[in-house]
MIDOSE-1310 file (N, C-alpha, C; in nm, 2 decimals, decimal comma, always signed):
residues 223
mnir	+8,21/-0,40/-0,13/+8,12/-0,40/+0,00/+8,07/-0,50/+0,12; +8,10/-0,45/+0,27/+8,08/-0,49/+0,35/+7,95/-0,54/+0,39; +7,91/-0,64/+0,49/+7,80/-0,66/+0,53/+7,71/-0,63/+0,55; +7,77/-0,52/+0,67/+7,74/-0,43/+0,67/+7,60/-0,35/+0,59
aycr	+7,70/-0,26/+0,52/+7,69/-0,17/+0,43/+7,57/-0,24/+0,33; +7,62/-0,40/+0,29/+7,50/-0,44/+0,18/+7,34/-0,49/+0,28; +7,36/-0,46/+0,35/+7,27/-0,49/+0,45/+7,15/-0,39/+0,45; +7,20/-0,25/+0,49/+7,17/-0,08/+0,48/+7,08/-0,10/+0,36
qfgv	+7,17/-0,11/+0,25/+7,12/-0,11/+0,07/+6,98/-0,17/+0,08; +6,97/-0,35/+0,09/+6,89/-0,40/+0,06/+6,74/-0,38/+0,18; +6,79/-0,29/+0,32/+6,67/-0,27/+0,42/+6,56/-0,16/+0,34; +6,71/-0,07/+0,27/+6,62/+0,08/+0,15/+6,55/+0,04/+0,07
aalv	+6,60/-0,07/+0,02/+6,54/-0,15/-0,14/+6,42/-0,16/-0,08; +6,39/-0,25/+0,02/+6,29/-0,38/+0,07/+6,21/-0,22/+0,11; +6,26/-0,15/+0,18/+6,14/-0,03/+0,21/+6,02/+0,03/+0,11; +6,12/+0,07/+0,03/+6,11/+0,15/-0,09/+5,99/+0,03/-0,17
lglg	+6,02/-0,10/-0,20/+5,95/-0,16/-0,24/+5,79/-0,19/-0,16; +5,83/-0,16/-0,07/+5,73/-0,18/+0,02/+5,57/-0,09/+0,03; +5,67/+0,03/+0,04/+5,59/+0,16/+0,04/+5,53/+0,16/-0,12; +5,59/+0,12/-0,20/+5,56/+0,13/-0,34/+5,40/-0,01/-0,37
agca	+5,42/-0,10/-0,29/+5,32/-0,20/-0,28/+5,17/-0,16/-0,24; +5,23/-0,07/-0,10/+5,12/-0,05/-0,03/+5,05/+0,11/-0,15; +5,14/+0,20/-0,20/+5,05/+0,25/-0,26/+4,95/+0,22/-0,39; +5,03/+0,11/-0,42/+4,96/+0,04/-0,59/+4,84/-0,07/-0,50
qqqt	+4,86/-0,11/-0,40/+4,75/-0,13/-0,35/+4,60/-0,01/-0,30; +4,64/+0,09/-0,24/+4,56/+0,16/-0,23/+4,50/+0,24/-0,33; +4,57/+0,28/-0,41/+4,53/+0,33/-0,52/+4,40/+0,21/-0,62; +4,45/+0,08/-0,65/+4,39/-0,01/-0,68/+4,24/-0,04/-0,59
tmte	+4,22/-0,06/-0,44/+4,15/-0,06/-0,37/+4,02/+0,09/-0,39; +4,05/+0,23/-0,41/+4,06/+0,33/-0,44/+3,94/+0,27/-0,59; +4,01/+0,26/-0,65/+3,97/+0,26/-0,77/+3,85/+0,14/-0,79; +3,84/+0,04/-0,71/+3,79/-0,07/-0,71/+3,65/+0,03/-0,63
appp	+3,66/+0,11/-0,53/+3,52/+0,11/-0,48/+3,38/+0,19/-0,59; +3,29/+0,13/-0,51/+3,17/+0,18/-0,64/+3,08/+0,26/-0,60; +3,07/+0,33/-0,72/+3,02/+0,51/-0,72/+2,92/+0,50/-0,64; +2,87/+0,60/-0,56/+2,79/+0,67/-0,48/+2,64/+0,63/-0,55
cems	+2,56/+0,59/-0,46/+2,42/+0,62/-0,48/+2,31/+0,67/-0,51; +2,25/+0,70/-0,65/+2,19/+0,80/-0,67/+2,01/+0,78/-0,71; +1,91/+0,84/-0,64/+1,79/+0,81/-0,63/+1,74/+0,86/-0,80; +1,69/+0,76/-0,84/+1,61/+0,77/-0,99/+1,50/+0,86/-0,98
aaar	+1,48/+0,95/-1,13/+1,36/+1,04/-1,13/+1,20/+0,97/-1,09; +1,21/+0,86/-1,14/+1,11/+0,79/-1,11/+1,08/+0,77/-0,96; +1,19/+0,74/-0,89/+1,16/+0,72/-0,77/+1,14/+0,82/-0,68; +1,22/+0,99/-0,71/+1,18/+1,03/-0,61/+1,05/+1,14/-0,69
naid	+1,01/+1,08/-0,78/+0,85/+1,14/-0,83/+0,74/+1,07/-0,76; +0,73/+0,98/-0,75/+0,71/+0,86/-0,66/+0,65/+0,90/-0,52; +0,77/+0,93/-0,45/+0,78/+0,99/-0,32/+0,74/+1,08/-0,31; +0,75/+1,21/-0,39/+0,70/+1,33/-0,34/+0,55/+1,31/-0,43
aaka	+0,50/+1,20/-0,47/+0,33/+1,21/-0,49/+0,30/+1,15/-0,38; +0,38/+1,08/-0,30/+0,33/+1,01/-0,18/+0,32/+1,07/-0,07; +0,43/+1,20/-0,04/+0,42/+1,31/+0,03/+0,33/+1,39/-0,01; +0,31/+1,44/-0,11/+0,15/+1,56/-0,13/+0,04/+1,47/-0,08
aaqe	-0,01/+1,33/-0,13/-0,09/+1,25/-0,09/-0,10/+1,27/+0,05; -0,01/+1,27/+0,18/-0,05/+1,23/+0,30/-0,01/+1,37/+0,36; +0,02/+1,47/+0,30/+0,05/+1,59/+0,39/-0,12/+1,64/+0,36; -0,20/+1,58/+0,23/-0,36/+1,62/+0,26/-0,42/+1,53/+0,38
aqav	-0,39/+1,46/+0,38/-0,47/+1,37/+0,45/-0,42/+1,43/+0,60; -0,26/+1,47/+0,65/-0,28/+1,51/+0,75/-0,34/+1,67/+0,77; -0,35/+1,71/+0,70/-0,39/+1,85/+0,70/-0,58/+1,85/+0,74; -0,64/+1,70/+0,73/-0,77/+1,68/+0,80/-0,77/+1,62/+0,90
ayaw	-0,63/+1,58/+0,97/-0,64/+1,47/+1,07/-0,70/+1,31/+1,04; -0,63/+1,27/+0,94/-0,73/+1,13/+0,91/-0,58/+1,03/+0,86; -0,48/+1,13/+0,88/-0,34/+1,02/+0,78/-0,35/+0,90/+0,91; -0,34/+0,83/+0,81/-0,27/+0,66/+0,85/-0,12/+0,68/+0,95
rdte	-0,10/+0,54/+1,02/+0,02/+0,58/+1,11/+0,10/+0,56/+1,02; +0,12/+0,46/+0,95/+0,19/+0,38/+0,90/+0,24/+0,45/+0,75; +0,15/+0,54/+0,69/+0,20/+0,61/+0,55/+0,33/+0,64/+0,57; +0,33/+0,76/+0,66/+0,46/+0,83/+0,71/+0,61/+0,72/+0,69
klik	+0,59/+0,60/+0,75/+0,68/+0,47/+0,78/+0,70/+0,45/+0,63; +0,61/+0,43/+0,55/+0,63/+0,35/+0,45/+0,70/+0,47/+0,38; +0,67/+0,62/+0,34/+0,73/+0,69/+0,25/+0,91/+0,68/+0,33; +0,90/+0,73/+0,47/+1,05/+0,68/+0,50/+1,17/+0,58/+0,47
qaea	+1,04/+0,44/+0,45/+1,11/+0,37/+0,42/+1,14/+0,33/+0,24; +1,04/+0,44/+0,20/+1,11/+0,37/+0,04/+1,26/+0,52/+0,02; +1,25/+0,62/+0,09/+1,31/+0,67/+0,04/+1,47/+0,63/+0,16; +1,48/+0,53/+0,23/+1,59/+0,43/+0,22/+1,62/+0,36/+0,15
aard	+1,55/+0,28/+0,10/+1,57/+0,18/-0,03/+1,59/+0,29/-0,14; +1,57/+0,36/-0,18/+1,67/+0,46/-0,26/+1,76/+0,49/-0,26; +1,86/+0,51/-0,12/+1,99/+0,56/-0,10/+2,05/+0,48/-0,07; +1,99/+0,37/+0,00/+2,13/+0,24/+0,00/+2,20/+0,19/-0,08
pecd	+2,29/+0,16/+0,01/+2,41/+0,08/-0,13/+2,38/+0,01/-0,26; +2,28/-0,04/-0,24/+2,19/-0,12/-0,35/+2,15/-0,07/-0,44; +2,09/+0,07/-0,40/+2,01/+0,17/-0,47/+1,89/+0,11/-0,53; +1,81/+0,04/-0,49/+1,68/-0,02/-0,44/+1,55/+0,06/-0,52
ndka	+1,58/+0,10/-0,63/+1,49/+0,21/-0,67/+1,33/+0,16/-0,68; +1,33/+0,02/-0,73/+1,24/-0,04/-0,79/+1,13/-0,05/-0,61; +1,20/-0,14/-0,55/+1,16/-0,12/-0,43/+1,12/+0,00/-0,32; +1,13/+0,17/-0,38/+1,12/+0,30/-0,39/+1,01/+0,28/-0,41
ikla	+1,01/+0,31/-0,53/+0,86/+0,30/-0,58/+0,74/+0,28/-0,55; +0,78/+0,16/-0,52/+0,64/+0,02/-0,48/+0,61/+0,04/-0,37; +0,69/+0,11/-0,28/+0,64/+0,17/-0,16/+0,60/+0,32/-0,13; +0,64/+0,42/-0,21/+0,58/+0,50/-0,23/+0,47/+0,50/-0,28
nqak	+0,44/+0,43/-0,39/+0,30/+0,39/-0,42/+0,21/+0,32/-0,32; +0,28/+0,29/-0,23/+0,21/+0,19/-0,15/+0,09/+0,31/-0,07; +0,21/+0,41/+0,05/+0,18/+0,52/+0,07/+0,08/+0,58/+0,04; +0,13/+0,63/-0,10/-0,01/+0,70/-0,16/-0,13/+0,69/-0,22
rqae	-0,17/+0,51/-0,20/-0,28/+0,47/-0,20/-0,36/+0,49/-0,05; -0,27/+0,50/+0,07/-0,32/+0,47/+0,21/-0,33/+0,63/+0,21; -0,27/+0,72/+0,18/-0,33/+0,89/+0,21/-0,48/+0,87/+0,10; -0,49/+0,86/-0,02/-0,59/+0,85/-0,07/-0,71/+0,77/-0,01
nalr	-0,66/+0,70/+0,05/-0,81/+0,62/+0,08/-0,85/+0,65/+0,25; -0,71/+0,73/+0,32/-0,80/+0,80/+0,42/-0,85/+0,91/+0,38; -0,81/+1,01/+0,28/-0,90/+1,15/+0,21/-1,06/+1,09/+0,17; -1,06/+0,97/+0,11/-1,20/+0,87/+0,11/-1,28/+0,88/+0,20
qyqa	-1,17/+0,80/+0,35/-1,20/+0,79/+0,46/-1,31/+0,92/+0,54; -1,18/+1,02/+0,51/-1,26/+1,18/+0,57/-1,39/+1,20/+0,48; -1,45/+1,20/+0,36/-1,51/+1,27/+0,31/-1,64/+1,16/+0,31; -1,64/+1,04/+0,34/-1,70/+0,95/+0,33/-1,79/+0,97/+0,50
enak	-1,70/+1,01/+0,56/-1,79/+1,04/+0,73/-1,82/+1,18/+0,69; -1,79/+1,27/+0,63/-1,84/+1,41/+0,64/-1,96/+1,43/+0,60; -1,96/+1,29/+0,47/-2,12/+1,30/+0,40/-2,22/+1,29/+0,46; -2,18/+1,21/+0,59/-2,28/+1,16/+0,66/-2,35/+1,25/+0,76
feps	-2,29/+1,40/+0,77/-2,33/+1,50/+0,85/-2,39/+1,59/+0,74; -2,37/+1,60/+0,65/-2,45/+1,71/+0,55/-2,57/+1,74/+0,48; -2,60/+1,83/+0,53/-2,78/+1,83/+0,53/-2,81/+1,80/+0,39; -2,96/+1,73/+0,41/-2,99/+1,70/+0,25/-3,09/+1,79/+0,18
tptm	-3,05/+1,79/+0,07/-3,11/+1,89/-0,01/-3,30/+1,89/-0,02; -3,33/+2,01/+0,00/-3,51/+1,96/+0,06/-3,61/+1,90/-0,07; -3,65/+1,79/-0,05/-3,75/+1,70/-0,16/-3,85/+1,81/-0,20; -3,90/+1,84/-0,31/-4,00/+1,85/-0,40/-4,11/+1,84/-0,39
ttst	-4,27/+1,90/-0,32/-4,38/+1,85/-0,28/-4,50/+1,86/-0,42; -4,41/+1,90/-0,53/-4,52/+1,87/-0,63/-4,55/+1,73/-0,70; -4,60/+1,72/-0,82/-4,65/+1,62/-0,84/-4,54/+1,55/-0,94; -4,47/+1,68/-1,00/-4,36/+1,65/-1,09/-4,20/+1,60/-1,00
mepp	-4,19/+1,58/-0,88/-4,11/+1,58/-0,81/-4,00/+1,43/-0,89; -3,88/+1,43/-0,85/-3,80/+1,35/-0,89/-3,77/+1,26/-0,82; -3,74/+1,14/-0,87/-3,71/+1,01/-0,75/-3,62/+1,06/-0,69; -3,57/+1,04/-0,52/-3,49/+1,03/-0,49/-3,34/+1,01/-0,52
pant	-3,23/+1,01/-0,50/-3,13/+0,96/-0,58/-3,10/+0,82/-0,53; -3,05/+0,72/-0,67/-2,99/+0,61/-0,63/-2,89/+0,57/-0,50; -2,88/+0,47/-0,45/-2,83/+0,48/-0,26/-2,63/+0,50/-0,38; -2,54/+0,59/-0,25/-2,50/+0,62/-0,35/-2,31/+0,49/-0,32
mgry	-2,25/+0,48/-0,39/-2,16/+0,35/-0,41/-2,05/+0,42/-0,36; -1,96/+0,39/-0,28/-1,80/+0,37/-0,23/-1,70/+0,29/-0,27; -1,61/+0,34/-0,32/-1,53/+0,29/-0,38/-1,35/+0,25/-0,30; -1,29/+0,14/-0,32/-1,18/+0,12/-0,25/-1,06/+0,02/-0,34
evet	-0,88/+0,05/-0,34/-0,88/-0,05/-0,41/-0,75/-0,12/-0,35; -0,78/-0,24/-0,31/-0,76/-0,31/-0,27/-0,59/-0,32/-0,22; -0,52/-0,33/-0,20/-0,38/-0,33/-0,14/-0,34/-0,45/-0,07; -0,22/-0,50/-0,05/-0,18/-0,62/-0,05/-0,20/-0,68/+0,13
gdsl	-0,23/-0,75/+0,14/-0,27/-0,82/+0,29/-0,44/-0,79/+0,32; -0,48/-0,70/+0,17/-0,66/-0,68/+0,24/-0,70/-0,80/+0,24; -0,82/-0,79/+0,25/-0,93/-0,94/+0,26/-1,07/-0,86/+0,27; -1,17/-0,93/+0,22/-1,29/-0,87/+0,20/-1,34/-0,82/+0,39
wais	-1,29/-0,91/+0,42/-1,34/-0,88/+0,63/-1,24/-0,77/+0,68; -1,12/-0,74/+0,62/-1,03/-0,66/+0,67/-1,13/-0,52/+0,58; -1,19/-0,51/+0,51/-1,18/-0,42/+0,39/-1,34/-0,36/+0,49; -1,44/-0,46/+0,50/-1,56/-0,43/+0,57/-1,56/-0,40/+0,69
glnf	-1,40/-0,41/+0,77/-1,45/-0,34/+0,90/-1,38/-0,18/+0,90; -1,39/-0,18/+0,76/-1,28/-0,03/+0,79/-1,44/+0,06/+0,82; -1,38/+0,20/+0,91/-1,48/+0,25/+0,96/-1,57/+0,35/+0,84; -1,46/+0,36/+0,73/-1,55/+0,44/+0,63/-1,61/+0,35/+0,55
vygd	-1,60/+0,21/+0,55/-1,70/+0,07/+0,49/-1,81/+0,08/+0,54; -1,80/-0,06/+0,62/-1,94/-0,10/+0,71/-1,91/-0,08/+0,87; -1,73/-0,08/+0,89/-1,72/-0,10/+1,02/-1,77/-0,17/+1,06; -1,76/-0,31/+1,03/-1,82/-0,45/+1,11/-1,78/-0,55/+1,00
pyqw	-1,68/-0,63/+1,03/-1,61/-0,72/+0,96/-1,70/-0,83/+0,89; -1,81/-0,85/+0,96/-1,91/-0,94/+0,93/-1,96/-0,91/+0,80; -1,98/-0,79/+0,76/-2,08/-0,78/+0,64/-2,04/-0,75/+0,55; -1,87/-0,83/+0,51/-1,79/-0,87/+0,39/-1,89/-0,91/+0,30
pliy	-1,98/-0,98/+0,32/-2,10/-1,08/+0,20/-2,12/-0,95/+0,09; -2,17/-0,83/+0,17/-2,25/-0,72/+0,11/-2,16/-0,67/-0,03; -2,00/-0,67/+0,00/-1,87/-0,63/-0,06/-1,93/-0,71/-0,16; -1,86/-0,87/-0,12/-1,88/-1,00/-0,26/-1,98/-1,00/-0,33
rnnt	-2,11/-0,94/-0,27/-2,22/-0,95/-0,38/-2,23/-0,87/-0,45; -2,18/-0,72/-0,42/-2,16/-0,59/-0,51/-2,05/-0,62/-0,62; -2,00/-0,68/-0,63/-1,83/-0,72/-0,70/-1,81/-0,86/-0,79; -1,91/-0,93/-0,79/-1,87/-1,06/-0,80/-1,82/-1,06/-0,97
giie	-1,88/-0,96/-1,08/-1,77/-0,95/-1,17/-1,66/-0,92/-1,18; -1,55/-0,90/-1,05/-1,42/-0,90/-1,08/-1,43/-1,00/-0,94; -1,45/-1,07/-0,83/-1,44/-1,11/-0,74/-1,50/-1,27/-0,78; -1,42/-1,40/-0,81/-1,44/-1,52/-0,83/-1,48/-1,60/-0,69
dadl	-1,38/-1,55/-0,59/-1,34/-1,68/-0,49/-1,38/-1,55/-0,39; -1,43/-1,54/-0,27/-1,45/-1,43/-0,18/-1,34/-1,45/-0,11; -1,28/-1,57/-0,08/-1,13/-1,52/-0,01/-1,01/-1,55/-0,07; -1,00/-1,45/-0,23/-0,92/-1,42/-0,31/-0,92/-1,28/-0,39
iypg	-0,87/-1,16/-0,29/-0,89/-1,08/-0,38/-0,75/-1,00/-0,42; -0,72/-0,93/-0,48/-0,56/-0,89/-0,56/-0,55/-0,73/-0,54; -0,43/-0,70/-0,52/-0,43/-0,60/-0,48/-0,41/-0,47/-0,64; -0,47/-0,39/-0,63/-0,53/-0,31/-0,72/-0,64/-0,31/-0,78
qwle	-0,74/-0,35/-0,75/-0,88/-0,40/-0,77/-0,92/-0,30/-0,73; -1,04/-0,23/-0,77/-1,13/-0,18/-0,69/-1,23/-0,16/-0,69; -1,27/-0,21/-0,54/-1,43/-0,30/-0,52/-1,52/-0,18/-0,48; -1,67/-0,22/-0,49/-1,78/-0,07/-0,48/-1,83/-0,15/-0,39
frqq	-1,90/-0,08/-0,29/-1,99/-0,13/-0,18/-2,11/+0,00/-0,19; -2,21/-0,05/-0,16/-2,34/+0,02/-0,11/-2,28/+0,10/+0,00; -2,26/+0,20/+0,05/-2,29/+0,30/+0,15/-2,41/+0,26/+0,26; -2,50/+0,28/+0,22/-2,64/+0,24/+0,28/-2,74/+0,12/+0,30
pyqt	-2,67/+0,03/+0,27/-2,75/-0,15/+0,22/-2,87/-0,11/+0,36; -3,00/-0,18/+0,32/-3,10/-0,24/+0,38/-3,05/-0,30/+0,48; -3,14/-0,29/+0,61/-3,15/-0,33/+0,71/-3,14/-0,52/+0,70; -3,24/-0,53/+0,61/-3,25/-0,70/+0,57/-3,14/-0,72/+0,52
evea	-3,07/-0,66/+0,39/-2,96/-0,68/+0,37/-2,81/-0,73/+0,46; -2,79/-0,62/+0,50/-2,73/-0,66/+0,67/-2,74/-0,76/+0,73; -2,86/-0,79/+0,76/-2,85/-0,91/+0,87/-2,84/-1,05/+0,77; -2,88/-1,07/+0,66/-2,86/-1,17/+0,56/-2,73/-1,17/+0,55
avrh	-2,67/-1,06/+0,51/-2,51/-1,09/+0,50/-2,40/-1,16/+0,60; -2,47/-1,08/+0,75/-2,42/-1,14/+0,90/-2,45/-1,24/+0,92; -2,55/-1,31/+0,88/-2,60/-1,46/+0,91/-2,50/-1,56/+0,82; -2,47/-1,52/+0,74/-2,41/-1,55/+0,61/-2,27/-1,58/+0,67
arnr	-2,21/-1,45/+0,74/-2,03/-1,47/+0,78/-2,04/-1,55/+0,88; -2,11/-1,56/+0,95/-2,13/-1,63/+1,07/-2,16/-1,79/+1,08; -2,21/-1,81/+0,97/-2,24/-2,02/+0,92/-2,18/-1,99/+0,81; -2,10/-1,96/+0,79/-2,01/-1,97/+0,63/-1,96/-2,15/+0,63
gawa	-1,94/-2,17/+0,74/-1,86/-2,30/+0,74/-1,71/-2,30/+0,64; -1,69/-2,45/+0,60/-1,52/-2,45/+0,59/-1,52/-2,36/+0,46; -1,41/-2,35/+0,42/-1,36/-2,25/+0,33/-1,24/-2,30/+0,24; -1,16/-2,27/+0,13/-1,07/-2,32/+0,06/-1,02/-2,23/-0,02
lgav	-0,91/-2,14/-0,03/-0,86/-2,12/-0,15/-0,84/-2,12/-0,29; -0,95/-2,02/-0,37/-0,93/-2,10/-0,52/-1,07/-2,14/-0,55; -1,09/-2,18/-0,49/-1,25/-2,24/-0,49/-1,39/-2,20/-0,41; -1,46/-2,14/-0,48/-1,61/-2,12/-0,43/-1,66/-2,19/-0,39
easd	-1,71/-2,13/-0,28/-1,76/-2,24/-0,17/-1,94/-2,24/-0,15; -1,98/-2,36/-0,17/-2,16/-2,37/-0,20/-2,21/-2,26/-0,07; -2,19/-2,27/+0,03/-2,26/-2,17/+0,09/-2,24/-1,99/+0,03; -2,17/-2,02/-0,04/-2,13/-1,86/-0,11/-2,25/-1,83/-0,23
leyl	-2,21/-1,91/-0,28/-2,33/-1,94/-0,41/-2,50/-1,97/-0,41; -2,50/-2,00/-0,27/-2,59/-2,00/-0,18/-2,67/-1,89/-0,17; -2,56/-1,76/-0,08/-2,61/-1,68/-0,04/-2,64/-1,59/-0,15; -2,55/-1,59/-0,24/-2,59/-1,50/-0,39/-2,72/-1,50/-0,42
snn	-2,74/-1,63/-0,44/-2,86/-1,67/-0,51/-2,97/-1,62/-0,44; -2,98/-1,62/-0,30/-3,09/-1,58/-0,19/-3,11/-1,45/-0,15; -2,99/-1,39/-0,22/-3,02/-1,23/-0,21/-2,96/-1,14/-0,31
């Protein structure tokens, strides 16, 4: 066999081996590709519940602007390459709580304009109903200052001591509240109570997380 023929045969063999190696590498790459991400049933249920609550809030024009954004973030987390369903559930639940609080805000605002029931004038009339209480579920990043400033609570952050006083059973330090806590607030406090709360909030002085301030204890004992 001459040198030229040998080189041709060697070239053909190298080409075949190269193609085979390329196919083997491609097959290996295709085999190692991760399976497509799937949203879990729990994540889907949480997102659907958040959407339903958001639609109710939107129907009465009281939806919070961040609620829809949270729902979209939840859907994106469940469909990303890492299939972060836990993050999706957490975001969806936060969106649902926002929508529910928006509905409570709507109901509280409308209750102010409902006609009062005529009172009885006989000697056997019942006493007027007790001051109604509102409820709020604490979310991540909340503070008594921020909650008190919400329109459906007091619309004034300086009235936060009123919420603190009504929830001393679950709040130890006024500067430290936790997501998931349900706080109650009197919807129509007496003017003297409001004045005392605002006065305390404006003159409270220094504070520290995890420690009950002496001024807070004094406020509770005097009001």
